[in-house]
N, C-alpha and C positions, 0 to 999 in steps of 0.2 A: 260251112259242113253241114249236111243234111242230117238233122238229129234223128228224125224217123227212120231213115234209111240206116243209119249206123247202129240202132238199136232194134230194129225191127219191130218197134211199137210206136204208138201215136205219142207225140211229145207235145203237150198243150203248152201255148203261149209263144211258141217260135214265131209265128207271123204277127200275132197282135201285140207283143211286149212292145216294139218299137213305136207302133202307132198309139198305143196308150200313153207312152212317155211324151210323144209329140204333142197329144192332146193336152197332158198336164202342162207342159211348158206354155203352150198358148194361154191358159188358163192360170198360170203362174201358181201351180199346186206342186208340192215337192213330194215325189214318190221314191224315196232311196230304195225301198225293198225292190220294187219293180225295176228300178235301175240296175240292180245287182243281178236279178234274175235274168233280165235282159242282156247283160253283159256275159253271163255264164252261158245262156242259151246260144249266144252268137259267136262264142269262143274267144271273147275278148280278154276275159280273166279267168283264171283256173279257181277252183273250189277253195283251195288253200290260201288264195290271196285274196279272195273275196270276203273273208272273215275279218273282223275288227281285232 
């Protein structure tokens, strides 16, 4: 889903979140918040399901 198109606004992080996670994996760095943000932005999880 194109976040910017659906909101009519700029949605920061949509393009970079997956790249950041890939770089973190390469360097063995855990980034759980970025993982959740990425999943939310890409529609892989809902906000209600992203909370602990």
